[in-house]
C-alpha positions as CSV (number, residue, x, y, z in Angstrom):
1,M,-5.3,38.4,-18.9
2,T,-7.4,35.4,-19.2
3,T,-6.6,33.2,-22.2
4,W,-8.5,30.2,-23.7
5,R,-6.6,27.3,-25.6
6,F,-8.1,24.2,-27.3
7,H,-6.2,21.2,-27.7
8,P,-7.3,18.1,-29.8
9,L,-6.8,15.1,-27.8
10,N,-8.1,12.3,-30.3
11,D,-10.7,11.9,-32.8
12,A,-13.6,12.3,-30.4
13,A,-12.3,14.7,-27.7
14,L,-10.5,18.2,-27.0
15,L,-9.3,20.0,-24.0
16,A,-10.3,23.6,-23.4
17,E,-7.7,25.2,-21.2
18,V,-7.9,28.7,-19.5
19,T,-4.7,30.4,-18.1
20,P,-3.5,31.5,-15.7
21,A,-4.6,28.6,-13.5
22,D,-6.2,30.5,-10.6
23,D,-9.6,30.7,-9.0
24,A,-11.1,32.7,-11.6
25,A,-10.0,30.1,-14.2
26,N,-11.8,27.3,-12.3
27,R,-15.0,29.4,-12.1
28,L,-14.8,30.1,-16.0
29,V,-14.3,26.3,-16.5
30,L,-17.4,25.5,-14.4
31,A,-19.3,28.1,-16.1
32,L,-18.5,26.6,-19.5
33,A,-19.3,23.2,-18.3
34,A,-22.8,24.3,-17.1
35,R,-23.4,26.2,-20.5
36,L,-22.6,23.0,-22.6
37,D,-24.7,20.9,-20.1
38,Q,-27.7,23.3,-20.5
39,A,-27.4,23.8,-24.1
40,T,-25.4,21.0,-25.7
41,P,-24.0,22.0,-29.1
42,G,-24.6,19.4,-31.7
43,G,-22.4,16.5,-31.2
44,V,-21.0,17.1,-27.7
45,L,-21.5,13.9,-25.5
46,E,-20.0,14.8,-22.2
47,T,-17.8,17.4,-20.5
48,V,-15.4,16.6,-17.7
49,P,-14.1,19.8,-15.5
50,A,-10.7,19.8,-13.8
51,F,-9.1,22.7,-12.0
52,N,-8.4,25.0,-15.2
53,T,-9.3,22.6,-18.1
54,L,-12.5,21.1,-19.5
55,L,-12.5,17.9,-21.4
56,V,-15.2,17.9,-24.2
57,C,-16.2,14.5,-25.5
58,F,-17.9,14.6,-28.8
59,D,-19.2,12.5,-31.8
60,P,-16.8,12.8,-34.6
61,M,-19.8,11.6,-37.1
62,H,-21.6,14.9,-36.2
63,T,-19.0,17.6,-35.6
64,S,-15.2,18.0,-35.9
65,H,-12.5,19.7,-33.9
66,A,-12.4,22.7,-36.1
67,A,-16.2,23.3,-35.8
68,L,-16.5,22.6,-32.1
69,I,-13.4,25.0,-31.4
70,E,-15.1,27.7,-33.5
71,R,-18.4,27.2,-31.3
72,L,-16.5,27.2,-28.1
73,Q,-14.4,30.3,-29.0
74,A,-17.6,32.3,-29.4
75,L,-19.0,30.9,-26.3
76,C,-15.9,31.7,-24.2
77,A,-15.6,35.3,-25.5
78,Q,-18.9,36.2,-23.6
79,L,-18.6,33.8,-20.9
80,M,-18.9,35.0,-17.3
81,P,-17.4,32.8,-14.3
82,V,-19.8,31.2,-11.9
83,P,-20.2,33.2,-8.8
84,R,-17.5,32.8,-5.8
85,M,-20.4,31.5,-3.5
86,P,-21.8,28.4,-4.6
87,G,-25.5,28.2,-4.9
88,R,-25.8,24.7,-3.3
89,V,-24.0,24.1,0.0
90,V,-23.7,20.7,1.5
91,D,-23.0,20.3,5.3
92,V,-20.4,17.8,6.0
93,P,-20.2,16.5,9.6
94,V,-16.7,15.5,10.9
95,R,-15.1,13.9,13.7
96,Y,-12.1,15.6,14.2
97,G,-8.8,14.1,15.8
98,G,-8.2,10.8,17.5
99,E,-8.3,7.7,15.3
100,D,-10.4,9.4,12.7
101,G,-7.8,12.2,12.4
102,P,-4.5,10.9,13.3
103,D,-2.4,13.9,11.8
104,L,-4.4,16.7,13.9
105,S,-1.9,17.1,16.5
106,E,1.3,17.0,14.1
107,V,-0.6,19.5,11.7
108,A,-1.2,21.8,14.8
109,R,2.5,21.5,16.0
110,R,3.9,22.3,12.6
111,L,1.5,25.2,12.1
112,G,2.2,26.5,15.8
113,L,-1.6,26.2,16.3
114,S,-3.7,24.3,18.9
115,E,-5.8,21.5,17.6
116,A,-9.0,23.4,18.4
117,E,-7.6,26.3,16.2
118,V,-7.0,24.1,13.3
119,V,-10.3,22.8,13.5
120,R,-11.8,26.2,13.8
121,L,-9.9,27.3,10.7
122,H,-11.1,24.4,8.7
123,C,-14.6,24.8,9.4
124,T,-14.6,28.5,8.7
125,P,-14.9,28.9,5.0
126,I,-17.5,27.6,2.7
127,Y,-15.2,25.5,0.1
128,R,-16.1,25.2,-3.6
129,V,-15.7,21.8,-5.3
130,L,-13.1,22.7,-7.7
131,F,-13.3,19.3,-9.5
132,L,-13.8,15.6,-8.8
133,G,-10.9,13.3,-9.6
134,F,-8.1,10.7,-8.4
135,A,-10.8,8.4,-7.6
136,P,-14.8,8.4,-8.2
137,G,-16.2,10.8,-5.9
138,F,-13.1,12.3,-4.6
139,P,-13.7,16.3,-4.1
140,Y,-10.8,18.7,-4.5
141,L,-12.2,21.6,-2.3
142,G,-10.6,25.0,-1.9
143,P,-9.2,27.5,-1.3
144,L,-7.9,26.3,2.1
145,P,-7.0,29.0,4.7
146,E,-3.4,30.1,4.2
147,R,-2.7,29.3,7.9
148,L,-3.4,25.7,7.3
149,R,-1.3,25.0,4.2
150,L,1.3,22.3,4.3
151,P,3.0,20.2,1.7
152,R,2.0,16.6,1.2
153,R,3.4,14.2,3.8
154,A,6.8,12.8,2.9
155,T,5.5,9.3,2.9
156,P,2.2,8.4,1.8
157,R,-0.1,5.9,3.6
158,T,-0.9,2.8,1.7
159,R,-4.6,2.9,3.0
160,V,-6.8,5.8,4.0
161,P,-10.2,4.9,5.4
162,A,-13.2,6.0,3.5
163,G,-14.7,9.3,4.8
164,T,-11.4,10.8,5.8
165,V,-11.1,14.4,5.5
166,A,-7.7,15.7,4.9
167,I,-5.6,18.7,3.7
168,A,-2.6,19.3,1.4
169,A,-1.2,22.7,-0.1
170,D,-4.2,25.0,-0.7
171,M,-6.9,22.3,-0.8
172,T,-8.9,20.0,1.4
173,G,-10.7,16.8,0.3
174,I,-12.5,13.8,1.4
175,Y,-11.4,10.2,0.6
176,P,-14.8,8.5,-0.8
177,A,-13.2,4.9,-0.4
178,P,-10.2,3.2,1.2
179,L,-7.2,4.6,-0.9
180,P,-3.6,5.2,-0.6
181,G,-2.9,8.7,0.3
182,G,-0.4,11.5,1.1
183,W,-2.5,14.2,2.6
184,H,-2.8,15.1,6.1
185,L,-5.7,13.3,7.8
186,L,-7.7,15.7,10.2
187,G,-11.0,13.8,10.8
188,R,-13.8,11.7,9.2
189,T,-17.2,12.1,8.0
190,P,-20.1,9.3,8.2
191,L,-21.4,10.5,4.9
192,T,-21.0,8.5,1.7
193,L,-19.2,10.2,-1.0
194,F,-19.6,7.8,-3.9
195,D,-22.4,5.1,-4.5
196,P,-22.5,3.6,-7.8
197,Q,-26.1,2.7,-7.4
198,A,-27.3,6.4,-6.7
199,V,-28.4,8.9,-9.1
200,P,-26.2,10.8,-9.3
201,P,-23.4,8.5,-7.9
202,T,-21.5,11.2,-6.2
203,L,-22.6,13.3,-3.2
204,L,-21.0,16.3,-4.5
205,Q,-20.8,18.0,-7.9
206,P,-18.2,20.5,-9.2
207,G,-19.3,24.0,-8.2
208,D,-21.0,22.9,-5.2
209,G,-20.1,24.3,-1.7
210,V,-19.2,22.4,1.3
211,R,-19.2,23.5,4.8
212,F,-17.5,21.3,7.4
213,V,-19.4,21.0,10.9
214,P,-17.6,19.4,13.8
215,L,-19.2,16.6,15.6
216,A,-19.4,16.7,19.4
217,E,-17.4,13.5,19.9
218,G,-14.3,15.0,18.2
219,V,-12.1,18.0,18.8
220,L,-14.1,21.1,18.9
221,P,-13.2,24.6,17.8
């Protein structure tokens, strides 16, 4: 049974949480964010979705925790989750293996697959952008096919190049900038994930779909 809870954080923010934390919860969070963006209740300034929570920032001169929670409870009581299939799908070209994906061979060995099978499985689904986080423009994408799931690396790298496509647990993601990271690196895309001068600054938005497309110069499925 889906349950909403609302947690005041400070004088100008509260956190809406839906449990259990599963795929349906994420689709409800995205639906609530969309509703608030389309018809912002008085005083709401900004929303920030995560996997099963939504941060709601508001102007305390115009509303209060109690008034906002009452509005959100009424809204959530009739809220429908966003569809499983995203309305907007972005193709992300990827060079798999080699220097761009230094963990591809190890991932294949640990999973008992060939490198081409790993690439094929990784390119099969249309992933949903569950949320953005960790760094500006970093998309958490899921769900990852079960046959590709591995825990994070025991020892994180201190620097992962921008555009690197990686997997960990039940998600896949793309590093938008040179960053430290403990995910398994499969390939790299030439796309820019984050540009502070662009409008919007992030290539992907929560709720978008992502389809990975292998480039001919890398490992092909």
